[in-house]
C-alpha positions, -999 to +999 in steps of 0.1 A: -638+445-125-676+443-116-673+480-111-654+490-143-682+471-163-709+492-144-688+523-154-687+514-189-724+505-191-731+540-178-708+557-202-727+539-229-761+551-216-747+587-212-734+587-248-769+585-262-783+612-246-783+646-259-761+661-239-737+631-241-708+653-258-706+675-226-707+643-202-679+627-224-657+656-221-663+655-180-660+618-177-637+606-202-604+624-191-610+618-155-615+580-165-584+580-185-564+596-160-576+572-134-567+540-154-533+555-164-525+560-129-537+527-116-517+510-144-485+530-136-487+518-101-496+482-111-465+479-132-442+499-109-449+474-082-442+445-106-411+459-112-402+464-075-411+425-068-389+417-095-359+437-083-363+422-048-365+385-059-336+391-081-317+409-053-322+380-027-311+355-050-279+374-057-274+383-021-278+346-009-253+337-036-229+365-022-233+352+016-226+317+004-192+325-014-183+343+016-192+311+038-171+292+011-141+315+015-143+313+050-145+277+054-112+274+032-095+296+052-105+274+080-093+243+060-058+263+057-056+265+095-065+229+098-038+220+074-012+240+095-024+222+128-020+187+111+013+198+097+025+210+131+012+176+146+038+160+124+069+183+132+061+196+165+092+179+180+116+196+157+100+231+152+118+261+154+110+299+144+122+297+111+102+266+101+071+279+118+071+314+100+078+292+067+046+269+075+026+300+086+033+319+054+020+293+031-010+292+055-020+330+055-048+338+031-070+373+029-091+373+058-065+355+082-049+381+103-022+361+121-013+327+133+005+315+165+017+282+180+008+274+215+024+244+227+017+221+259+044+225+282+042+204+315+060+219+347+090+196+340+095+208+306+093+245+313+131+252+320+144+232+290+115+250+269+127+283+280+163+276+272+153+261+237+134+292+230+161+315+239+188+297+219+162+301+187+162+337+188+143+350+217+167+359+241+142+374+269+114+347+265+100+332+296+066+315+306+044+347+319+010+354+330-008+388+337-004+401+373-032+422+389-024+451+375-026+438+342+014+437+335+031+404+326+050+387+351+066+351+356+043+322+358+034+306+390+041+269+394+014+250+375+013+215+363+008+226+327+012+257+306+001+269+272+027+297+264+026+317+232+058+301+211+057+318+178+034+342+161+035+353+125+033+378+114+054+393+148+032+414+169+046+452+178+049+440+215+073+409+213+070+407+250+037+391+248+056+359+235+057+335+263+025+345+278+006+315+294-031+313+275-039+286+301-034+312+330-069+332+319-096+314+329-119+320+300-091+315+277-082+278+295-117+271+293-118+277+254-084+256+252-102+226+269-134+229+248-112+226+217-091+196+230-120+178+244-141+181+212-111+179+185-130+211+169-119+250+168-132+269+196-135+307+196-117+328+219-135+354+240-106+379+235-073+381+216-048+370+240-021+390+219-040+424+227-061+416+257-089+432+240-123+419+234-130+407+198-149+428+174-181+413+157-159+407+125-127+394+143-128+358+156-098+343+171-101+306+171-078+276+186-073+246+168-061+213+186-030+199+174-027+160+178+005+140+176+012+117+142+013+080+150-013+050+150-004+042+185-012+075+201-050+083+212-067+106+187-076+130+217-042+135+228-031+172+224+006+183+222-006+222+215-030+245+197-029+268+167-042+301+172-060+315+140-069+351+138-098+357+112-112+392+102-147+381+082-151+420+078-119+424+055-132+393+032-170+406+032-157+443+023-142+434-007-158+451-039-191+442-050-193+445-089-229+435-089-238+465-068-241+445-035-223+452-004-215+426+026-214+441+061-209+423+095-238+428+117-238+433+152-244+404+173-280+413+180-285+411+141-304+438+120-341+440+105-344+430+069-356+453+045-367+451+009-331+451-005-315+439+026-306+402+036-290+391+069-276+352+072-251+338+095-218+329+085-200+301+104-165+296+115-157+267+135-186+265+155-193+301+156-218+320+136-214+357+126-243+375+112-238+390+078-261+415+058-263+422+023-275+455+013-281+467-022-264+498-034-274+529-055-256+514-082-277+479-078-312+501-079-298+524-110-285+495-129-319+476-127-343+505-129-365+501-162-386+527-183-417+504-184-435+521-155-427+556-169-438+546-203-470+534-192-476+566-174-466+587-202-483+565-229-517+567-209-514+605-205-506+610-243-537+585-248-560+607-228-548+640-246-556+623-277-590+614-266-596+652-255-588+659-292-609+637-309-642+646-285-650+672-313-660+643-334-686+630-310-702+604-335-669+588-342-660+590-308-690+574-298-681+546-324-644+543-311-656+544-277-681+515-286-656+494-304-624+499-280-652+487-251-660+455-270-622+450-273-619+455-237-648+431-228-632+406-249-599+413-231-616+410-200-629+377-211-596+363-221-581+374-189-606+356-167-602+325-189-565+329-185-569+332-144-589+303-144-563+282-163-537+294-143-553+284-112-560+251-124-523+247-131-513+260-100-534+235-082-522+207-102-484+220-095-494+221-057-508+186-057-474+173-076-454+190-048-474+175-023-472+140-038-435+144-037-429+156-003-453+126+010-431+103-013-400+114+003-412+113+040-425+074+031-392+062+015-366+046+037-340+069+023-334+104+026-345+123-009-330+159-015-327+186-038-305+214-044-303+242-068-279+243-099-250+260-075-255+232-051-272+252-024-303+243-006-332+265-016-360+244-004-375+229+026-361+191+031-386+175+053-370+139+052-336+153+062-349+179+088-371+148+102-337+126+107-314+153+117-334+176+137-321+209+116-345+237+113-356+251+077-333+277+083-305+259+094-302+237+063-301+266+038-270+270+016-244+246+030-261+245+065-269+209+060-232+202+064-233+211+101-253+175+103-224+158+087-199+142+115-170+165+123-145+140+112-164+133+077-173+169+071-143+186+053-142+157+032-177+156+022-176+193+014-147+191-011-163+162-027-197+180-032-179+210-043-158+191-068-191+173-081-208+206-085-180+222-101-177+195-130-215+186-131-206+150-123-220+123-101-216+129-063-210+095-044-195+094-009-199+077+023-201+096+058-219+097+092-249+116+097-261+129+132-295+115+140-316+137+163-315+113+188-294+084+181-261+096+176-243+092+142-254+068+115-234+058+085-250+069+052-240+065+015-249+099+000-256+100-037-266+127-060-271+135-097-274+166-121-306+175-136-304+191-169-322+213-191-325+210-230-292+229-234-272+206-212-269+232-184-275+221-148-307+232-137-309+214-102-293+185-083-315+154-068-301+128-046-306+104-018-291+091+013-291+057+022-287+042+057-256+016+054-252+015+093-263-023+092-241-031+064-211-013+078-216-036+110-219-065+090-185-057+072-169-051+108-181-084+120-166-102+090-134-082+096-132-093+132-140-127+119-112-124+096-086-111+123-097-141+145-087-166+116-057-146+110-048-149+149-055-184+147-031-191+116-003-170+135-012-193+164-006-224+144+025-210+132+041-203+165+033-236+172+047-250+144+078-229+149+080-242+186+076-277+176+103-275+148+126-262+175+120-289+201+120-318+171+151-301+153+173-298+183+176-335+192+175-344+155+207-323+152+223-345+177+213-377+160+224-365+125+256-351+139+266-381+159+257-407+133+277-387+109+308-388+132+301-425+142+301-431+103+336-417+101+349-441+127+361-479+124+330-499+124+320-537+117+297-539+084+268-545+109+273-516+130+278-494+099+245-507+084+226-502+116+238-464+118+233-460+080+196-469+085+194-444+117+209-418+094+186-424+063+157-427+088+163-393+105+170-376+070+133-388+059+119-376+093+136-342+084+122-341+051+085-348+065+089-317+088+103-294+063+072-305+039+048-295+067+063-265+077+062-252+040+028-264+037+016-243+070+034-211+053+017-216+019-018-223+038-014-191+062-005-171+029+029-161+045+052-176+018+070-152-001+097-156-029+130-138-028+146-122-057+184-125-060+206-130-089+215-166-096+230-189-122+203-213-137+228-240-146+246-240-116+214-241-093+202-271-116+233-292-118+242-289-082+206-297-069+210-329-091+241-335-077+228-339-043+203-368-056+229-384-074+237-411-049+202-421-046+197-427-083+228-444-088+223-469-060+192-478-080+212-479-113+193-450-127+210-425-151+207-388-141+205-362-165+207-323-168+196-312-204+199-274-204+199-259-241+226-234-251+198-206-257+186-207-220+199-176-202+220-185-174+219-151-152+185-150-138+169-130-109+145-149-087+146-172-057+169-200-066+160-219-030+125-224-042+133-233-077+158-261-062+130-273-038+108-279-068+132-296-085+143-319-054+104-327-049+099-336-088+133-356-091+128-371-056+094-383-065+107-394-099+136-416-085+112-430-059+087-446-083+114-455-112+133-487-107+152-489-141+161-465-168+169-426-163+156-396-148+162-363-172+156-328-161+152-305-193+151-270-192+139-250-226+130-211-233+091-208-234+095-171-243+118-141-235+097-111-232+116-079-225+131-081-192+116-114-183+126-150-191+095-176-193+113-210-190+097-245-193+111-273-169+104-310-178+112-339-154+111-372-172+113-407-160+110-440-171+090-456-140+058-471-134+037-442-146+002-428-130-030-440-138-054-414-152-080-413-124-052-405-102-036-378-119-062-351-111-058-357-075-019-361-069-015-322-066-036-322-036-024-319-001-017-355+019-028-372-014-006-402-030-011-420-063-013-452-039-030-443-008-032-482+004-014-493+035+003-521+014+017-492-011+054-498-019+066-459-015+060-439+014+060-402+019+035-373+031+017-366-001+028-326+005+056-324-022+036-319-052+013-298-034+040-275-023+056-276-055+024-265-072+021-233-049+056-224-054+052-226-092+021-205-088+041-179-069+067-179-100+036-171-122+038-204-138+018-238-138+026-273-130+011-302-148+018-341-155+018-364-188+019-401-181+007-433-189+009-464-165+041-485-173+055-458-199+068-432-172+059-399-165+068-363-174+062-332-148+062-298-167+063-266-150+069-230-163+083-203-141+090-165-148+124-151-138+138-117-143+168-111-167+200-103-143+215-071-152+248-090-148+262-103-180+259-143-183+296-156-184+309-164-218+309-201-231+341-215-233+355-221-269+373-254-280+375-248-316+399-274-334+391-299-303+378-337-310+358-355-286+346-390-281+315-395-259+310-429-249+283-436-224+258-464-223+229-438-217+213-421-248+202-392-231+235-384-215+256-389-248+234-366-268+233-337-238+271-339-238+275-340-275+256-310-280+269-287-250+305-294-268+291-285-300+279-254-287+312-247-275+328-251-309+344-287-306+339-315-327+317-341-309+307-378-318+285-400-293+289-438-295+281-467-269+314-477-251+315-509-272+321-489-301+346-464-287+379-484-303+364-490-334+355-449-334+388-436-323+404-460-351+382-446-378+388-408-367+414-393-343+403-377-312+419-355-287+399-367-260+375-395-248+348-390-222+343-426-215+316-441-189+336-460-160+306-485-154+289-499-186+267-533-195+291-556-206+327-544-193+338-517-173+353-482-190+388-494-173+387-525-192+382-506-226+409-482-224+437-506-236+416-512-266+410-476-274+447-466-265+456-495-293+432-481-320+452-448-326+487-439-328+481-409-310+466-421-279+438-397-268+434-383-233+408-404-213+384-387-191+362-410-172+322-406-160+321-417-127+290-426-107+286-412-072+278-448-059+308-461-070+331-427-067+355-440-041+366-470-059+364-456-092+386-424-084+410-447-071+415-467-102+415-432-120+445-423-098+463-456-101+459-453-138+468-432-168+435-411-168+437-374-175+409-368-153+373-379-140+339-364-138+310-371-116+275-380-130+256-358-136+281-339-151+283-302-147+292-278-175+316-259-151+334-292-142+334-306-178+352-270-192+379-273-164+388-307-171+387-304-208+408-274-203+433-292-179+434-323-204+443-305-234+467-279-214+449-248-229+451-218-213+425-207-186+430-243-168+427-239-133+463-255-121+450-258-084+421-277-095+424-314-087+414-338-115+392-358-092+370-345-067+380-340-031+368-323-001+375-290+005+403-281+029+405-249+054+432-227+045+442-222+081+427-233+115+402-212+132+395-206+170+357-211+176+333-202+203+303-223+204+274-210+224+244-239+227+226-247+257+223-286+248+249-308+261+247-335+234+251-307+207+280-291+227+297-322+222+289-327+187+301-293+178+333-298+198+342-331+180+330-319+145+352-287+150+382-308+161+382-332+134+380-303+109+414-292+123+398-261+146+399-251+181+369-243+203+356-231+233+322-243+245+295-224+270+259-232+279+243-197+276+244-163+260+259-144+291+288-167+294+293-165+255+297-128+264+322-132+292+342-156+274+342-132+241+355-104+264+386-125+281+397-142+247+401-135+209+380-158+185+376-160+150+340-172+149+308-172+171+287-202+166+255-186+185+225-208+195+195-183+196+174-199+221+191-202+254+188-197+292+201-165+310+205-145+279+195-155+242+215-153+210+202-120+201+212-104+234+245-120+233+250-107+201+245-071+209+267-076+240+295-091+218+292-061+193+292-037+219+325-051+232+338-048+193+328-013+194+348-004+223+379-024+214+380-020+175+379-058+171+353-077+146+346-115+143+320-134+124+288-145+141+269-174+126+231-182+142+225-217+150+187-222+152+162-249+151+134-222+139+131-229+103+100-205+096+101-178+071+116-145+082+138-158+110+168-155+087+161-122+083+157-116+120+190-130+127+209-107+102+189-079+115+202-084+149+240-080+139+248-116+128+266-124+099+251-158+087+226-184+096+226-221+099+193-240+108+192-270+127+202-298+123+234-286+110+246-303+080+285-312+081+289-299+044+270-266+052+293-262+084+324-270+066+319-244+036+312-217+059+342-222+082+362-228+051+347-192+037+358-177+065+393-193+067+400-186+030+394-149+037+415-122+055+418-130+091+394-110+112+401-082+137+394-105+166+415-130+159+448-114+145+476-096+167+505-075+151+523-105+134+488-116+117+487-149+132+454-166+146+450-166+185 
């Protein structure tokens, strides 16, 4: 620049001299020509640098795209290896060809299956392959002359089983890849690392691999959580031809070529980078074609050259006018000087900006190094284009290694594919990238990190770059693992507690079975009043002890979170009414009325757990009876809502007992809590019933609460949701034209019966028993439902007055309490009663007695008018397998009293031997026995049945009452399940159900008689 100023000053000085015109003619053309050439060379250099920068950017993008294609090819090969791991045991040639065709992509020449065959599996494997369409296949190896011969005896073989597409030389199938030392080393490396390994040569051809062709082996692991991860069942051989992918057409004028292994020099328009495939790197060179140069050539340098030459020529033409030329030169000189000053100012400002930018970048680098997190950036396409000092300092990678997608090599191999896919998905969608993975530290091995990245957008909303951070969460993961271990230890403790409770249940229930059974048998014998009182007390105490054990077991299951509800179809009214019937004796002995109040709009056919619903009602009604000395206990059921396929019902258990003080109400639903916790309390119990009921209601998606006042009784409410059964509810009976008088002392009982009869179409009127005669005299009735026990006089004393009150005497049906049923039923049979109904009245029994009393169609002729014990339709021959002597005697006495015959054995082995010698209708199988337990004995009996073509009913007898034990018995081949202590009604019901059905194959001969 200084020399140019001196030249201009010299020109101005010479222009004022006399010979200035001639000097200008000599100097100015030369200066113009030199200036034109310098400008041309300057613009040409700028154009070349711009073209080179554009080339390097496009070339890097092309090679990155090639890396992505290669990664996808490897991912398809890895997917094939995973599928083969799941199907290796049933793999055949057609199935492999189907899987291989789905995995072949451009650049994958062929795939092959190399199973691991042991010395003992060699012959069966060869036979299976020959039957699979390869008749000449055998395990071979290369001999000294290179020909394939039979493989020598070794511990393991790695034969080529299937290849797709099939090679021209199919005799290569069966070649033991492990017989070649270098190939075997590659297999061992892949199996040990769990990562793909390259083969030094192609085992199909025996030729060394070319720079662009790579044969990889991928280990195949069996599927299953119990199999170690490094267990290998074979390998997938995949042949990749990177040159075939790199040689695809280049619409942008760039050509990709696979370079020699030594690499090549990079020219101005030539770029070489490494493409990685399964731990192997292939150098790929991108070269600009003539098309690239032609499309990016510009006219600017030539224009500058032509313009300069034209300007010089114009200056020569204007030299004839010296004076005007001098003025023009002076003006141009001034403009050039001003331009020079502007250029100097611009350069100074640019230098200042560059310095500020350098300081900002240095501050950013320092911030990244000082942070406990790893800060990183990429370009808009997600490729690393700048040096990431913090990343390199942590992983130990070089600057060149992290370029593009190279940073993924520092990610743990097991997480790499997942991180790669998540990163590419985030870049493609421009969304937040957030993933957890393990990153390799240069010294300490893998560490757990939280990787998060966000896109940075320009004013137009396009992604300009990505910035993100990696946070070390190793300590947090360790804390989570410790918490998980603590939770597992707690769960183990719960399981141990449950096992302890199950064993205690077994040990307690086994002697209790004998106590209850023998007590019941004794009560059926001739006893003195004193003896009967003692045995009744023993029986009641044992029942109370059993209830306490059941409560503790249920509470432990709820506490451990192991209590699950069943979902079966059931009838609501039958469930509620039968539940109340079991409590009727307790209520009636205290002089209490027990009533079921279910409105007609409540759906009857539901789906849920009727056993747990029964348990809730038993707990609530049992408590109500315990704390009520006079009056009634009523269970009401109403519809809360019917949301589509569900029914939400509201239950209310109301009593007229002592009530609950306000300060006690909030605590009574806790475990082991009682309203009266003093040592002088009148009412006992464990305090678990309400706690268990509250949890069961919660499982039914409802809630339990209480309303009570001291002295005015209590009402316990609970809601529960059930499914609506697909089975249609039975139609309600119709009694149009029938008139019924309900005479009962209890107002609730009267109203419920009258409402039920009205819903069935009958004309019903409710009165107290003392008004029955006057009501009959005032209006004729077809049937009178009369309470057998009234306050002033019994219902039997009122019958004569009722019959005298009407010319057409109505049919009398007595309402009998459980406590007095023996005496009342006797009087009903001696008198002229049309029937009797036990309280609380069940709708089914009410319908049947009305049909029978009125002689209408549908009356079950075989149904007795009064309750009676069920009788078996035929005698059964029973095998009892029980190891406890007292329970053996109990079972034998009870079965004999029921009219059945039995054989008793003491262990499971004896049960199988007895069954093999003799035919039985039923086997009562204790589960826990010496020598052979009940499950093993059941399997032995079922095996005998399969051989001989017979069948008998097996019922499990077990003192284990924990959840899931019934399912275990049924899964073992048993037909039913009875929990100890075995209740006589349950056993009678089971045997009656078997006896009422068709004779079992095990106990039927040609004539159909039972042996």
